[in-house]
TORKOL-4160 file (C-alpha; in steps of 0.2 Angstrom, whole numbers, padded with zeros to 4 digits, m for minus):
391
<pt num="1" X="0016" Y="m0032" Z="m0125"/>
<pt num="2" X="0005" Y="m0020" Z="m0115"/>
<pt num="3" X="0000" Y="m0024" Z="m0097"/>
<pt num="4" X="m0017" Y="m0017" Z="m0091"/>
<pt num="5" X="m0026" Y="m0016" Z="m0075"/>
<pt num="6" X="m0043" Y="m0025" Z="m0076"/>
<pt num="7" X="m0048" Y="m0025" Z="m0058"/>
<pt num="8" X="m0046" Y="m0016" Z="m0041"/>
<pt num="9" X="m0049" Y="m0021" Z="m0023"/>
<pt num="10" X="m0046" Y="m0010" Z="m0007"/>
<pt num="11" X="m0049" Y="m0011" Z="0011"/>
<pt num="12" X="m0042" Y="0002" Z="0023"/>
<pt num="13" X="m0046" Y="0012" Z="0039"/>
<pt num="14" X="m0058" Y="0022" Z="0028"/>
<pt num="15" X="m0069" Y="0006" Z="0025"/>
<pt num="16" X="m0071" Y="m0009" Z="0014"/>
<pt num="17" X="m0072" Y="m0007" Z="m0005"/>
<pt num="18" X="m0065" Y="0005" Z="m0017"/>
<pt num="19" X="m0080" Y="0016" Z="m0018"/>
<pt num="20" X="m0081" Y="0017" Z="0001"/>
<pt num="21" X="m0063" Y="0023" Z="0002"/>
<pt num="22" X="m0066" Y="0036" Z="m0012"/>
<pt num="23" X="m0081" Y="0042" Z="m0004"/>
<pt num="24" X="m0073" Y="0045" Z="0012"/>
<pt num="25" X="m0058" Y="0054" Z="0004"/>
<pt num="26" X="m0070" Y="0065" Z="m0006"/>
<pt num="27" X="m0079" Y="0070" Z="0010"/>
<pt num="28" X="m0063" Y="0074" Z="0018"/>
<pt num="29" X="m0065" Y="0060" Z="0032"/>
<pt num="30" X="m0050" Y="0053" Z="0039"/>
<pt num="31" X="m0048" Y="0035" Z="0045"/>
<pt num="32" X="m0036" Y="0040" Z="0058"/>
<pt num="33" X="m0042" Y="0036" Z="0076"/>
<pt num="34" X="m0035" Y="0044" Z="0092"/>
<pt num="35" X="m0030" Y="0026" Z="0098"/>
<pt num="36" X="m0033" Y="0008" Z="0093"/>
<pt num="37" X="m0050" Y="0001" Z="0097"/>
<pt num="38" X="m0048" Y="m0017" Z="0092"/>
<pt num="39" X="m0029" Y="m0020" Z="0094"/>
<pt num="40" X="m0023" Y="m0025" Z="0111"/>
<pt num="41" X="m0009" Y="m0013" Z="0116"/>
<pt num="42" X="m0004" Y="m0001" Z="0129"/>
<pt num="43" X="0001" Y="0012" Z="0116"/>
<pt num="44" X="m0012" Y="0025" Z="0114"/>
<pt num="45" X="m0007" Y="0033" Z="0098"/>
<pt num="46" X="m0017" Y="0038" Z="0083"/>
<pt num="47" X="m0019" Y="0024" Z="0070"/>
<pt num="48" X="m0028" Y="0020" Z="0054"/>
<pt num="49" X="m0039" Y="0005" Z="0060"/>
<pt num="50" X="m0053" Y="m0003" Z="0051"/>
<pt num="51" X="m0069" Y="m0002" Z="0062"/>
<pt num="52" X="m0072" Y="m0021" Z="0062"/>
<pt num="53" X="m0066" Y="m0035" Z="0074"/>
<pt num="54" X="m0059" Y="m0051" Z="0067"/>
<pt num="55" X="m0075" Y="m0060" Z="0072"/>
<pt num="56" X="m0085" Y="m0047" Z="0061"/>
<pt num="57" X="m0072" Y="m0050" Z="0047"/>
<pt num="58" X="m0074" Y="m0069" Z="0047"/>
<pt num="59" X="m0093" Y="m0066" Z="0047"/>
<pt num="60" X="m0093" Y="m0054" Z="0032"/>
<pt num="61" X="m0082" Y="m0066" Z="0022"/>
<pt num="62" X="m0093" Y="m0081" Z="0027"/>
<pt num="63" X="m0077" Y="m0090" Z="0034"/>
<pt num="64" X="m0080" Y="m0100" Z="0050"/>
<pt num="65" X="m0072" Y="m0092" Z="0066"/>
<pt num="66" X="m0064" Y="m0109" Z="0069"/>
<pt num="67" X="m0053" Y="m0106" Z="0054"/>
<pt num="68" X="m0044" Y="m0093" Z="0065"/>
<pt num="69" X="m0036" Y="m0083" Z="0051"/>
<pt num="70" X="m0025" Y="m0068" Z="0055"/>
<pt num="71" X="m0031" Y="m0051" Z="0053"/>
<pt num="72" X="m0019" Y="m0048" Z="0039"/>
<pt num="73" X="m0026" Y="m0063" Z="0029"/>
<pt num="74" X="m0044" Y="m0057" Z="0032"/>
<pt num="75" X="m0041" Y="m0040" Z="0025"/>
<pt num="76" X="m0032" Y="m0047" Z="0010"/>
<pt num="77" X="m0046" Y="m0059" Z="0006"/>
<pt num="78" X="m0059" Y="m0045" Z="0006"/>
<pt num="79" X="m0048" Y="m0034" Z="m0006"/>
<pt num="80" X="m0044" Y="m0049" Z="m0017"/>
<pt num="81" X="m0062" Y="m0055" Z="m0019"/>
<pt num="82" X="m0067" Y="m0037" Z="m0024"/>
<pt num="83" X="m0053" Y="m0036" Z="m0037"/>
<pt num="84" X="m0057" Y="m0053" Z="m0044"/>
<pt num="85" X="m0076" Y="m0049" Z="m0045"/>
<pt num="86" X="m0072" Y="m0032" Z="m0053"/>
<pt num="87" X="m0061" Y="m0040" Z="m0066"/>
<pt num="88" X="m0073" Y="m0055" Z="m0069"/>
<pt num="89" X="m0058" Y="m0067" Z="m0068"/>
<pt num="90" X="m0060" Y="m0084" Z="m0075"/>
<pt num="91" X="m0052" Y="m0094" Z="m0061"/>
<pt num="92" X="m0051" Y="m0109" Z="m0073"/>
<pt num="93" X="m0037" Y="m0100" Z="m0082"/>
<pt num="94" X="m0019" Y="m0098" Z="m0076"/>
<pt num="95" X="m0022" Y="m0085" Z="m0062"/>
<pt num="96" X="m0007" Y="m0080" Z="m0052"/>
<pt num="97" X="m0005" Y="m0071" Z="m0035"/>
<pt num="98" X="0009" Y="m0060" Z="m0029"/>
<pt num="99" X="0005" Y="m0055" Z="m0012"/>
<pt num="100" X="0016" Y="m0044" Z="0000"/>
<pt num="101" X="0016" Y="m0042" Z="0019"/>
<pt num="102" X="0027" Y="m0036" Z="0033"/>
<pt num="103" X="0016" Y="m0040" Z="0049"/>
<pt num="104" X="0009" Y="m0057" Z="0042"/>
<pt num="105" X="0001" Y="m0066" Z="0057"/>
<pt num="106" X="0010" Y="m0056" Z="0070"/>
<pt num="107" X="m0007" Y="m0050" Z="0077"/>
<pt num="108" X="m0011" Y="m0068" Z="0082"/>
<pt num="109" X="0007" Y="m0073" Z="0087"/>
<pt num="110" X="0007" Y="m0059" Z="0100"/>
<pt num="111" X="m0008" Y="m0067" Z="0109"/>
<pt num="112" X="0002" Y="m0084" Z="0110"/>
<pt num="113" X="0017" Y="m0076" Z="0119"/>
<pt num="114" X="0006" Y="m0067" Z="0132"/>
<pt num="115" X="0003" Y="m0085" Z="0139"/>
<pt num="116" X="0019" Y="m0093" Z="0134"/>
<pt num="117" X="0030" Y="m0081" Z="0142"/>
<pt num="118" X="0022" Y="m0085" Z="0159"/>
<pt num="119" X="0021" Y="m0104" Z="0156"/>
<pt num="120" X="0030" Y="m0113" Z="0143"/>
<pt num="121" X="0017" Y="m0126" Z="0142"/>
<pt num="122" X="0003" Y="m0113" Z="0139"/>
<pt num="123" X="m0002" Y="m0104" Z="0124"/>
<pt num="124" X="m0013" Y="m0109" Z="0109"/>
<pt num="125" X="m0003" Y="m0116" Z="0095"/>
<pt num="126" X="m0016" Y="m0110" Z="0083"/>
<pt num="127" X="m0011" Y="m0092" Z="0086"/>
<pt num="128" X="0006" Y="m0096" Z="0078"/>
<pt num="129" X="0002" Y="m0106" Z="0063"/>
<pt num="130" X="m0001" Y="m0090" Z="0052"/>
<pt num="131" X="0014" Y="m0082" Z="0058"/>
<pt num="132" X="0024" Y="m0084" Z="0042"/>
<pt num="133" X="0022" Y="m0071" Z="0028"/>
<pt num="134" X="0017" Y="m0085" Z="0015"/>
<pt num="135" X="0003" Y="m0091" Z="0026"/>
<pt num="136" X="m0007" Y="m0075" Z="0021"/>
<pt num="137" X="m0004" Y="m0079" Z="0003"/>
<pt num="138" X="m0009" Y="m0097" Z="0005"/>
<pt num="139" X="m0025" Y="m0091" Z="0014"/>
<pt num="140" X="m0029" Y="m0079" Z="0000"/>
<pt num="141" X="m0027" Y="m0094" Z="m0013"/>
<pt num="142" X="m0038" Y="m0105" Z="m0003"/>
<pt num="143" X="m0052" Y="m0094" Z="0000"/>
<pt num="144" X="m0052" Y="m0085" Z="m0017"/>
<pt num="145" X="m0050" Y="m0100" Z="m0028"/>
<pt num="146" X="m0033" Y="m0095" Z="m0035"/>
<pt num="147" X="m0023" Y="m0110" Z="m0041"/>
<pt num="148" X="m0009" Y="m0104" Z="m0052"/>
<pt num="149" X="0009" Y="m0097" Z="m0048"/>
<pt num="150" X="0011" Y="m0088" Z="m0031"/>
<pt num="151" X="0024" Y="m0081" Z="m0021"/>
<pt num="152" X="0026" Y="m0068" Z="m0006"/>
<pt num="153" X="0036" Y="m0052" Z="m0006"/>
<pt num="154" X="0042" Y="m0043" Z="0010"/>
<pt num="155" X="0053" Y="m0028" Z="0006"/>
<pt num="156" X="0046" Y="m0016" Z="0019"/>
<pt num="157" X="0035" Y="m0002" Z="0013"/>
<pt num="158" X="0039" Y="m0005" Z="m0005"/>
<pt num="159" X="0032" Y="m0023" Z="m0005"/>
<pt num="160" X="0015" Y="m0020" Z="m0013"/>
<pt num="161" X="0023" Y="m0010" Z="m0027"/>
<pt num="162" X="0036" Y="m0024" Z="m0030"/>
<pt num="163" X="0022" Y="m0036" Z="m0031"/>
<pt num="164" X="0015" Y="m0026" Z="m0045"/>
<pt num="165" X="0032" Y="m0026" Z="m0054"/>
<pt num="166" X="0034" Y="m0045" Z="m0052"/>
<pt num="167" X="0017" Y="m0048" Z="m0058"/>
<pt num="168" X="0020" Y="m0038" Z="m0074"/>
<pt num="169" X="0035" Y="m0049" Z="m0077"/>
<pt num="170" X="0025" Y="m0065" Z="m0075"/>
<pt num="171" X="0013" Y="m0059" Z="m0088"/>
<pt num="172" X="0027" Y="m0053" Z="m0100"/>
<pt num="173" X="0035" Y="m0070" Z="m0099"/>
<pt num="174" X="0019" Y="m0080" Z="m0102"/>
<pt num="175" X="0020" Y="m0089" Z="m0085"/>
<pt num="176" X="0002" Y="m0083" Z="m0080"/>
<pt num="177" X="m0013" Y="m0077" Z="m0090"/>
<pt num="178" X="m0019" Y="m0066" Z="m0076"/>
<pt num="179" X="m0011" Y="m0060" Z="m0060"/>
<pt num="180" X="m0017" Y="m0053" Z="m0044"/>
<pt num="181" X="m0004" Y="m0041" Z="m0036"/>
<pt num="182" X="m0003" Y="m0031" Z="m0020"/>
<pt num="183" X="m0002" Y="m0032" Z="m0001"/>
<pt num="184" X="m0010" Y="m0033" Z="0016"/>
<pt num="185" X="m0005" Y="m0028" Z="0033"/>
<pt num="186" X="m0014" Y="m0027" Z="0050"/>
<pt num="187" X="m0010" Y="m0017" Z="0065"/>
<pt num="188" X="0000" Y="m0026" Z="0078"/>
<pt num="189" X="0008" Y="m0021" Z="0095"/>
<pt num="190" X="0025" Y="m0027" Z="0088"/>
<pt num="191" X="0025" Y="m0014" Z="0074"/>
<pt num="192" X="0018" Y="0000" Z="0085"/>
<pt num="193" X="0032" Y="m0004" Z="0098"/>
<pt num="194" X="0045" Y="m0005" Z="0084"/>
<pt num="195" X="0041" Y="0012" Z="0076"/>
<pt num="196" X="0039" Y="0020" Z="0094"/>
<pt num="197" X="0057" Y="0014" Z="0097"/>
<pt num="198" X="0063" Y="0023" Z="0081"/>
<pt num="199" X="0054" Y="0039" Z="0088"/>
<pt num="200" X="0044" Y="0042" Z="0072"/>
<pt num="201" X="0026" Y="0040" Z="0078"/>
<pt num="202" X="0016" Y="0056" Z="0078"/>
<pt num="203" X="0006" Y="0058" Z="0094"/>
<pt num="204" X="m0007" Y="0068" Z="0083"/>
<pt num="205" X="m0014" Y="0065" Z="0066"/>
<pt num="206" X="0001" Y="0065" Z="0053"/>
<pt num="207" X="0005" Y="0080" Z="0042"/>
<pt num="208" X="0014" Y="0074" Z="0027"/>
<pt num="209" X="0025" Y="0087" Z="0018"/>
<pt num="210" X="0021" Y="0100" Z="0031"/>
<pt num="211" X="0035" Y="0110" Z="0040"/>
<pt num="212" X="0028" Y="0105" Z="0057"/>
<pt num="213" X="0027" Y="0086" Z="0053"/>
<pt num="214" X="0032" Y="0075" Z="0067"/>
<pt num="215" X="0031" Y="0057" Z="0062"/>
<pt num="216" X="0019" Y="0044" Z="0054"/>
<pt num="217" X="0002" Y="0036" Z="0060"/>
<pt num="218" X="0002" Y="0017" Z="0057"/>
<pt num="219" X="m0012" Y="0010" Z="0048"/>
<pt num="220" X="m0019" Y="m0007" Z="0041"/>
<pt num="221" X="m0027" Y="m0012" Z="0025"/>
<pt num="222" X="m0026" Y="m0022" Z="0009"/>
<pt num="223" X="m0025" Y="m0016" Z="m0009"/>
<pt num="224" X="m0024" Y="m0027" Z="m0024"/>
<pt num="225" X="m0024" Y="m0025" Z="m0043"/>
<pt num="226" X="m0029" Y="m0038" Z="m0056"/>
<pt num="227" X="m0018" Y="m0037" Z="m0072"/>
<pt num="228" X="m0018" Y="m0045" Z="m0089"/>
<pt num="229" X="m0010" Y="m0044" Z="m0106"/>
<pt num="230" X="m0019" Y="m0030" Z="m0115"/>
<pt num="231" X="m0023" Y="m0040" Z="m0131"/>
<pt num="232" X="m0032" Y="m0053" Z="m0120"/>
<pt num="233" X="m0042" Y="m0041" Z="m0109"/>
<pt num="234" X="m0060" Y="m0036" Z="m0113"/>
<pt num="235" X="m0060" Y="m0020" Z="m0102"/>
<pt num="236" X="m0047" Y="m0011" Z="m0092"/>
<pt num="237" X="m0044" Y="0004" Z="m0081"/>
<pt num="238" X="m0027" Y="0009" Z="m0087"/>
<pt num="239" X="m0010" Y="0003" Z="m0092"/>
<pt num="240" X="0005" Y="m0001" Z="m0081"/>
<pt num="241" X="0017" Y="0008" Z="m0093"/>
<pt num="242" X="0033" Y="0007" Z="m0083"/>
<pt num="243" X="0041" Y="0003" Z="m0066"/>
<pt num="244" X="0057" Y="0002" Z="m0057"/>
<pt num="245" X="0065" Y="m0003" Z="m0040"/>
<pt num="246" X="0081" Y="0005" Z="m0034"/>
<pt num="247" X="0090" Y="0006" Z="m0018"/>
<pt num="248" X="0100" Y="0021" Z="m0011"/>
<pt num="249" X="0110" Y="0009" Z="0000"/>
<pt num="250" X="0111" Y="0023" Z="0013"/>
<pt num="251" X="0104" Y="0017" Z="0030"/>
<pt num="252" X="0094" Y="0003" Z="0038"/>
<pt num="253" X="0079" Y="0014" Z="0040"/>
<pt num="254" X="0082" Y="0032" Z="0034"/>
<pt num="255" X="0083" Y="0038" Z="0016"/>
<pt num="256" X="0098" Y="0048" Z="0009"/>
<pt num="257" X="0097" Y="0066" Z="0011"/>
<pt num="258" X="0098" Y="0069" Z="m0008"/>
<pt num="259" X="0084" Y="0056" Z="m0011"/>
<pt num="260" X="0095" Y="0045" Z="m0022"/>
<pt num="261" X="0084" Y="0029" Z="m0022"/>
<pt num="262" X="0068" Y="0039" Z="m0024"/>
<pt num="263" X="0075" Y="0049" Z="m0038"/>
<pt num="264" X="0082" Y="0033" Z="m0047"/>
<pt num="265" X="0066" Y="0024" Z="m0045"/>
<pt num="266" X="0055" Y="0038" Z="m0053"/>
<pt num="267" X="0068" Y="0042" Z="m0066"/>
<pt num="268" X="0070" Y="0024" Z="m0072"/>
<pt num="269" X="0051" Y="0020" Z="m0070"/>
<pt num="270" X="0048" Y="0034" Z="m0083"/>
<pt num="271" X="0062" Y="0029" Z="m0094"/>
<pt num="272" X="0055" Y="0011" Z="m0095"/>
<pt num="273" X="0038" Y="0018" Z="m0100"/>
<pt num="274" X="0046" Y="0029" Z="m0113"/>
<pt num="275" X="0041" Y="0044" Z="m0105"/>
<pt num="276" X="0049" Y="0060" Z="m0099"/>
<pt num="277" X="0046" Y="0070" Z="m0082"/>
<pt num="278" X="0035" Y="0082" Z="m0092"/>
<pt num="279" X="0023" Y="0069" Z="m0096"/>
<pt num="280" X="0018" Y="0066" Z="m0077"/>
<pt num="281" X="0001" Y="0074" Z="m0072"/>
<pt num="282" X="0000" Y="0068" Z="m0054"/>
<pt num="283" X="0011" Y="0059" Z="m0041"/>
<pt num="284" X="0004" Y="0049" Z="m0027"/>
<pt num="285" X="0019" Y="0051" Z="m0016"/>
<pt num="286" X="0025" Y="0040" Z="m0002"/>
<pt num="287" X="0024" Y="0054" Z="0010"/>
<pt num="288" X="0024" Y="0046" Z="0027"/>
<pt num="289" X="0025" Y="0062" Z="0037"/>
<pt num="290" X="0042" Y="0059" Z="0045"/>
<pt num="291" X="0056" Y="0072" Z="0045"/>
<pt num="292" X="0067" Y="0061" Z="0034"/>
<pt num="293" X="0056" Y="0053" Z="0022"/>
<pt num="294" X="0047" Y="0069" Z="0016"/>
<pt num="295" X="0063" Y="0079" Z="0015"/>
<pt num="296" X="0071" Y="0065" Z="0004"/>
<pt num="297" X="0056" Y="0063" Z="m0007"/>
<pt num="298" X="0055" Y="0082" Z="m0009"/>
<pt num="299" X="0074" Y="0083" Z="m0014"/>
<pt num="300" X="0071" Y="0068" Z="m0027"/>
<pt num="301" X="0056" Y="0077" Z="m0035"/>
<pt num="302" X="0066" Y="0093" Z="m0037"/>
<pt num="303" X="0080" Y="0083" Z="m0045"/>
<pt num="304" X="0069" Y="0075" Z="m0057"/>
<pt num="305" X="0056" Y="0088" Z="m0061"/>
<pt num="306" X="0066" Y="0104" Z="m0057"/>
<pt num="307" X="0055" Y="0119" Z="m0056"/>
<pt num="308" X="0040" Y="0110" Z="m0064"/>
<pt num="309" X="0035" Y="0097" Z="m0051"/>
<pt num="310" X="0018" Y="0090" Z="m0055"/>
<pt num="311" X="0003" Y="0090" Z="m0044"/>
<pt num="312" X="0007" Y="0078" Z="m0030"/>
<pt num="313" X="m0001" Y="0072" Z="m0013"/>
<pt num="314" X="0001" Y="0059" Z="0000"/>
<pt num="315" X="m0015" Y="0049" Z="0005"/>
<pt num="316" X="m0008" Y="0043" Z="0022"/>
<pt num="317" X="m0016" Y="0056" Z="0032"/>
<pt num="318" X="m0032" Y="0047" Z="0027"/>
<pt num="319" X="m0027" Y="0029" Z="0029"/>
<pt num="320" X="m0011" Y="0029" Z="0040"/>
<pt num="321" X="0005" Y="0020" Z="0034"/>
<pt num="322" X="0000" Y="0003" Z="0030"/>
<pt num="323" X="0018" Y="m0004" Z="0028"/>
<pt num="324" X="0019" Y="m0018" Z="0015"/>
<pt num="325" X="0001" Y="m0014" Z="0010"/>
<pt num="326" X="0005" Y="0004" Z="0006"/>
<pt num="327" X="0011" Y="0000" Z="m0012"/>
<pt num="328" X="m0005" Y="m0010" Z="m0016"/>
<pt num="329" X="m0017" Y="0002" Z="m0007"/>
<pt num="330" X="m0009" Y="0017" Z="m0016"/>
<pt num="331" X="m0008" Y="0008" Z="m0033"/>
<pt num="332" X="m0027" Y="0006" Z="m0032"/>
<pt num="333" X="m0029" Y="0024" Z="m0028"/>
<pt num="334" X="m0017" Y="0029" Z="m0042"/>
<pt num="335" X="m0027" Y="0019" Z="m0054"/>
<pt num="336" X="m0043" Y="0027" Z="m0049"/>
<pt num="337" X="m0036" Y="0044" Z="m0049"/>
<pt num="338" X="m0031" Y="0041" Z="m0067"/>
<pt num="339" X="m0047" Y="0033" Z="m0072"/>
<pt num="340" X="m0058" Y="0046" Z="m0065"/>
<pt num="341" X="m0047" Y="0061" Z="m0066"/>
<pt num="342" X="m0045" Y="0063" Z="m0047"/>
<pt num="343" X="m0032" Y="0073" Z="m0037"/>
<pt num="344" X="m0032" Y="0068" Z="m0019"/>
<pt num="345" X="m0030" Y="0081" Z="m0005"/>
<pt num="346" X="m0015" Y="0080" Z="0006"/>
<pt num="347" X="m0024" Y="0082" Z="0022"/>
<pt num="348" X="m0017" Y="0092" Z="0037"/>
<pt num="349" X="m0005" Y="0102" Z="0026"/>
<pt num="350" X="m0002" Y="0120" Z="0031"/>
<pt num="351" X="0016" Y="0126" Z="0028"/>
<pt num="352" X="0029" Y="0120" Z="0015"/>
<pt num="353" X="0045" Y="0112" Z="0020"/>
<pt num="354" X="0060" Y="0123" Z="0019"/>
<pt num="355" X="0071" Y="0124" Z="0009"/>
<pt num="356" X="0061" Y="0114" Z="m0004"/>
<pt num="357" X="0045" Y="0125" Z="m0004"/>
<pt num="358" X="0034" Y="0111" Z="m0012"/>
<pt num="359" X="0015" Y="0113" Z="m0010"/>
<pt num="360" X="0004" Y="0097" Z="m0012"/>
<pt num="361" X="m0014" Y="0096" Z="m0018"/>
<pt num="362" X="m0025" Y="0102" Z="m0004"/>
<pt num="363" X="m0042" Y="0100" Z="m0011"/>
<pt num="364" X="m0051" Y="0085" Z="m0018"/>
<pt num="365" X="m0053" Y="0088" Z="m0037"/>
<pt num="366" X="m0062" Y="0077" Z="m0050"/>
<pt num="367" X="m0064" Y="0078" Z="m0069"/>
<pt num="368" X="m0045" Y="0082" Z="m0072"/>
<pt num="369" X="m0038" Y="0076" Z="m0089"/>
<pt num="370" X="m0025" Y="0065" Z="m0082"/>
<pt num="371" X="m0014" Y="0054" Z="m0094"/>
<pt num="372" X="0000" Y="0049" Z="m0083"/>
<pt num="373" X="0001" Y="0045" Z="m0064"/>
<pt num="374" X="0016" Y="0039" Z="m0054"/>
<pt num="375" X="0014" Y="0030" Z="m0037"/>
<pt num="376" X="0029" Y="0030" Z="m0026"/>
<pt num="377" X="0033" Y="0017" Z="m0012"/>
<pt num="378" X="0049" Y="0019" Z="m0003"/>
<pt num="379" X="0054" Y="0007" Z="0011"/>
<pt num="380" X="0066" Y="0003" Z="0025"/>
<pt num="381" X="0083" Y="m0003" Z="0019"/>
<pt num="382" X="0083" Y="0010" Z="0005"/>
<pt num="383" X="0071" Y="m0001" Z="m0005"/>
<pt num="384" X="0062" Y="0012" Z="m0017"/>
<pt num="385" X="0049" Y="0008" Z="m0030"/>
<pt num="386" X="0039" Y="0018" Z="m0043"/>
<pt num="387" X="0025" Y="0013" Z="m0054"/>
<pt num="388" X="0019" Y="0022" Z="m0069"/>
<pt num="389" X="0001" Y="0021" Z="m0075"/>
<pt num="390" X="m0005" Y="0028" Z="m0091"/>
<pt num="391" X="m0022" Y="0030" Z="m0100"/>
């Protein structure tokens, strides 16, 4: 039984919609700002922030401001609506939703505690009602008309990819006729403070896979795919040929030096697709720009591909690291790369990391004959996932 991608939806710091995102990347325009514009925080560091306020997002979605949805939910609804429309989904069928998030409603919860800490009788309770991760999933279902099976995944930066993996299983076992999969995360002071405490935020635009890399830029966004069984789909972009989730069980936040989890995820994803490393044409790497992540991913690619590492690049210098949404955002970009023969540039790259010596794609290229694209999402806790898309 084949699983195919029939719809895509995307929101990031580059803009709203798949086409706007692709146009910005094609033009070499990054969504990274020098500091947050809408997020209330004292941290003035580069971030990938969508240039729309929550009020503007409510208005664009025709949702009353009185509904007071979290920014994570608003971004998700935008992307899911685009994906559903793109796939022309019949919502009277068994449509499922697997959504992922890390931040959830933290962007609103923070406002509650600003008042509550000073006075325990103060604070608006409406600011905390969307705090739970599942609240975002419920909001998507309510405002997008999805009524089938749903669940929420939160496995750090691999979350969006794991949603794709679980959605494929639901289709294979006949639990749903169609499934929407991906993730959404908004910027929050909580996550900025957390990554600052880990000392892995770059004070400049991030430089994935560059020898001078100094950390990541956080971002926000939402990316979702619509998937169906191949025999029931009228049209599709590509197949989800394989996937794998593995864990290197090395450290709470760091990847193993040898890239064990990354290596196993890629190797087993290809094996599940019945493919070999030689079949891969392009990898949308995790590539956060941190010292540890890029070195570990480099080691993993060299272990798997030896001296024939395929074309690869990180798109996080365009969007920022969108945490749980990253697996969804980059799955959408990977699908479009395969569908249109696109290689994305690894922005800000200058000098390869020693001793690995790997050089990513540095120019936007379209019209390539791509038949197999791998999307990597490697998270905290060693949770590593790879998706294999084929024509």
